N, C-alpha and C positions, 0 to 999 in steps of 0.2 A: 544453600546452594541448589542448583537444578540439576536433573538428568538431560543430556542434550544428545541427540543423535545427529551425526555428520554424515551426509550422503552427496559422495563426490567421486567419480571414477579416477579422479588424478590423485595418485598416493602421497605425492607431495604437499597438495592441500589437505587432504584428510589427516596428514600426521601431524602438519603443523598447527591446524585448528585443535585437533586431539590434544597436544602438548600446551598450547596456550590456555584453553579452556580449562584443562585439569590443572594447571598452575594458579588458575584463578578459584580454583576450589570446587569445580562442577565435575559432575560425573560424565564421563563422555564414551559414547558407543560409536561405532563407524560402519559404514556401508558403501560398497563399491559401485552397486548396481540396484535396479529398480526391485529385483527379485529379493536382494539381501536388506534392503530398505524396509519392505513390508515385513519380514521376518524378524528383523531387528526391533521394529516397532512393536509387533505383537508381544515379543520376549521381554521387552525392557520398558514399555509404556513411557516414552520420554515426554518431559514437559515442553520441550522446544525441539523443532526439527530444522537444521540448516539442510536444504534440499538444491541440488543442481538441477538445470532444466534438461541437460543433454546427458544420458546415461548410455551404456552401452546395450543395455537389453530391452530399452524403453524411454520414455521420457518422463521428467519430474512433474509435469502436470498431470499426468494419469495417475502418478503416484497421489500427488496432492488431493486429486478427486477422491481416490480411495480412503486415503487417511480421513479428511473432513466428512466424508460419507459415514464411516464407521465411528468416528471419535469427533464429533463435532466440536469439542473444547479444545483440540489440538492447536499449538500456536507453531506457525510456519514461517521461516525467511526463507525465500527462493534467491537463487546464486544462478546467475548466466553470464557468459561472455559472449552470447550470439544471439540475445533475444530481441525481438522486436517490440515495437510498442503495444501491440496486439497481443502478444504474449504475456506482457506485464499487467495490462488490462485483465486478460482472462484468468491469470493466477490472482489477482486482487479480488476479482468476482467470486471465484472458488472459495476463497478463503484464507489466501497468504497474507500476513499481516505486513509484511514488507517485501520488497523487491530490489536486489543489489546486483549492479552490473560489474562483472571483473574486467580488469582487476581491481580488487577492492583494498582501500588502505585498511591496514589493522585497527586504526582508531574509529573509521567509519563502522566497521563490522563488529567490533565490540560495544559500540554506542548502540547500534540494532539490538544486539542480543541483550543488552540491559533494559533497553525501552520494551521490548517485546516480554520479556520475563517480569517485568514491572505492571504489564498490562493485564487487565481482567480476563481470567482464562475461559471463561463462561461465555460464549458468544451470545446467549440469551440475554445476557446482560450487558453487552456492549452495545451502546448506540453509536449509529455511524458518525464519523468524525464531524464535529460542529466547528464553525469557524466563527472568528469575532467579526461583526458587522464593521464596514469601514467607519471611520471616525465620523463622517457626516453621516448620522442616522436619518437625517431630512431627506438623502437620496432615494431612501427606502419608501418614502411617503410621496415621491414626486408624482404630480399628476400628468397624464399623457398630454392635458392640455397645454402643459407648460413647454412642450416640443416645440423647436423653431422649425417650421417647414420651408422658410425662405432661404434656407441654406443650400449650397452646391450638395449634389446627391451625396458624394461620399461623405460629407459631414453629417447631413441629415440622417444617413444611414447610421452613422457611428452613434449618433445621438440617439435615435431609435433603440439600437441594441444595448446601448448603456442603460438607458431606462428600463427597457424590458428585463434585464439581467439583475438590475439592483430591485426592480419589483417582485421578481421570482425569489431573489435571495431573501428579501424581506419576509415574503410570505412563507417561506421555509425556515426563517429564523437562522439563517446562515448555515442550514445543514447541506452541505455539499454533496451528499449522497442522494437526496431527496431532489435537489436542484437538478443533478444529472437525469434523474428519472423523469422529472417533470417537463425539462426541455428535449428530453431524447437524445442526449449527447453522451458519449463515453467520458469518463472524468478526464481522461488525458486532453480531449478535445476542449472540454468545459474549462479546464485551468489555462488551456493555451489561449482560448477565447478572452477569459477575464483579464489576462496579463495584456493581450491586445487593446483592451478596451481601458486600461488603466485602473481596474477594479482590484484592489489588493485585499487578500485574505491572510488572516494570521491564526493559524490553529490554535484553540483553545487548550491550556493545559499540556502543552507540549513545549520541550525548549527547541532552541535554533539547531538544525542539524547541520 
């Protein structure tokens, strides 16, 4: 079992998570502020941190930055009831492995804890999430010459974008992190665009969430 640090300013949430995770066999320490979080982390060296975004004396993002800077192998799940997409993207960029929005179902939270604890703790050994290629691998080999230019503008644009993203996905072997870098899109924007274009990605080695 693991040592887990729960950081949340709401005592009800802290104690509930402490009780549940302890019952599952984990060793749990808690903190109600950014200052306490840093102190508890230095004292107990937890394997996993459940970290709220909004704290009374700071914010969870700054705590996340400090933790990942001093201990790059730390595993963090961010929790928030007021976060924006930008906050989630920033937390992921800094090093959070998952970002959960409150209210969080117990099943979802425990599933996240299980996944993160089962993940490779050394970021140097973690490759960015790679996704399976769409069923038709020929889409990745599609020639630009195959594009139909005699379509209405919107349809032609969609065809172009679909071919473009298929090409980049094939070029990067389905590695969504590298695709985001190459296309200049944030991951959230990228996922939205791929869904819009009907390009389905299935994470490799991950169960259905």
